[in-house]
C-alpha positions as CSV (number, residue, x, y, z in Angstrom):
1,M,0.0,0.0,0.0
2,A,1.5,3.3,-1.1
3,V,1.5,6.1,1.5
4,P,1.5,9.7,0.0
5,G,4.9,11.4,0.6
6,L,6.6,8.3,1.9
7,T,9.3,6.5,0.0
8,T,10.0,2.9,0.8
9,I,12.6,0.6,-0.6
10,K,13.6,-3.0,0.1
11,S,16.9,-3.7,1.7
12,S,19.3,-6.5,0.8
13,H,20.3,-6.7,4.4
14,P,18.7,-7.6,7.7
15,P,17.2,-4.7,9.8
16,E,20.1,-4.1,12.2
17,A,22.7,-4.2,9.3
18,T,20.6,-1.9,7.2
19,M,20.3,0.6,10.1
20,N,24.0,0.3,10.9
21,R,24.9,0.9,7.2
22,L,22.5,3.9,7.1
23,E,24.0,5.4,10.2
24,A,27.5,5.0,8.9
25,A,26.5,6.6,5.6
26,I,24.9,9.5,7.3
27,K,28.0,10.2,9.5
28,A,30.3,9.8,6.4
29,K,28.4,12.7,4.8
30,G,29.1,14.8,7.8
31,L,25.5,14.8,9.0
32,T,24.5,14.7,12.7
33,V,22.7,11.7,14.1
34,F,20.4,13.0,16.8
35,A,18.7,9.8,17.9
36,R,18.4,6.1,17.1
37,I,15.1,4.8,18.5
38,D,14.4,1.1,18.7
39,H,10.6,0.8,18.7
40,A,10.8,-3.0,19.2
41,D,12.8,-2.6,22.4
42,G,10.2,-0.1,23.6
43,A,7.4,-2.5,22.8
44,S,9.3,-5.3,24.6
45,A,9.7,-3.1,27.7
46,A,5.9,-2.6,27.7
47,G,5.4,-6.4,27.4
48,L,4.4,-6.2,23.7
49,S,5.9,-7.7,20.6
50,L,7.0,-5.8,17.5
51,R,9.1,-6.9,14.6
52,P,12.4,-5.0,14.2
53,T,11.5,-1.3,13.8
54,E,14.1,1.4,14.3
55,L,13.9,5.1,13.6
56,L,17.0,7.3,12.9
57,I,16.7,11.1,13.3
58,F,19.4,13.0,11.5
59,G,20.3,16.1,9.6
60,N,22.2,19.4,9.6
61,A,21.3,23.0,10.0
62,K,22.3,24.0,6.5
63,G,19.7,21.7,5.0
64,G,16.8,22.2,7.3
65,T,17.1,25.8,8.4
66,P,16.2,27.3,5.0
67,L,12.9,25.4,5.1
68,M,12.2,26.6,8.6
69,Q,13.1,30.1,7.7
70,A,10.4,30.0,5.0
71,V,7.7,28.3,7.2
72,Q,8.6,27.4,10.8
73,T,6.0,24.7,11.2
74,I,8.0,22.4,9.0
75,G,10.2,22.1,12.1
76,I,7.7,19.5,13.4
77,D,8.9,17.2,10.5
78,L,12.6,18.1,10.8
79,P,15.3,16.9,11.4
80,L,15.0,14.2,8.8
81,K,13.9,10.7,9.8
82,A,14.4,7.2,8.3
83,L,12.6,4.1,9.5
84,V,14.1,0.6,9.1
85,W,11.5,-2.1,9.6
86,Q,10.8,-5.8,9.0
87,D,7.5,-7.0,7.5
88,A,5.6,-10.1,8.4
89,S,7.4,-12.2,5.7
90,G,10.9,-11.2,7.1
91,E,11.8,-8.7,4.4
92,T,13.6,-5.5,5.5
93,W,12.5,-2.1,4.3
94,L,13.7,1.5,4.6
95,S,11.2,4.3,4.6
96,W,11.5,8.1,4.7
97,N,9.5,11.2,4.0
98,D,9.9,12.9,0.6
99,P,11.3,16.5,1.3
100,A,9.1,18.0,-1.5
101,W,6.0,16.4,0.2
102,L,7.0,17.9,3.5
103,A,7.4,21.3,1.9
104,A,4.0,21.0,0.2
105,R,2.4,19.8,3.5
106,H,3.6,23.0,5.2
107,R,3.0,25.2,2.1
108,V,6.7,26.1,1.8
109,N,7.2,27.7,-1.6
110,G,10.3,28.5,-3.5
111,V,12.5,25.8,-1.9
112,E,12.6,23.3,-4.8
113,A,16.4,23.5,-5.0
114,T,16.7,22.7,-1.3
115,T,14.2,19.9,-1.3
116,G,15.8,18.5,-4.5
117,K,19.2,18.4,-2.8
118,L,17.7,16.7,0.3
119,A,15.8,14.1,-1.9
120,A,19.0,13.3,-3.8
121,L,20.9,13.0,-0.5
122,L,18.2,10.6,0.9
123,Q,18.3,8.5,-2.2
124,D,22.1,8.2,-1.9
125,L,22.0,7.3,1.7
126,A,19.3,4.7,1.1
127,K,21.3,3.1,-1.7
128,S,24.3,2.9,0.7
129,A,22.2,1.3,3.4
130,T,20.2,-1.2,1.3
131,A,22.3,-2.2,-1.7
132,A,23.9,-5.6,-1.9
């Protein structure tokens, strides 16, 4: 099922390896990793089960600030986030929000160059994390 504004690609690696590769690629680009949240661990602590599901929050001020300067509410969706998750059949997926969709959601105009650069960066990071 397609979700508007969400890009999802299949990984060639298990969840933990995909997330580790993603985090390494992000750091190699000089971006800041703000948090790595293991939703499955949280579920387990609450006595619930959840297939591997991890969220990485990352970015840098040069990429996000121009968007927030235009419309500050986009700050609710920044920094960038990526979700690595495993489906019921054991396949691993990487999902992230499309920067152009985020800009449209917040009615940020005139930032196509910025969102284009962010989208290209996310594609590059995703390839590094998921490719065989």
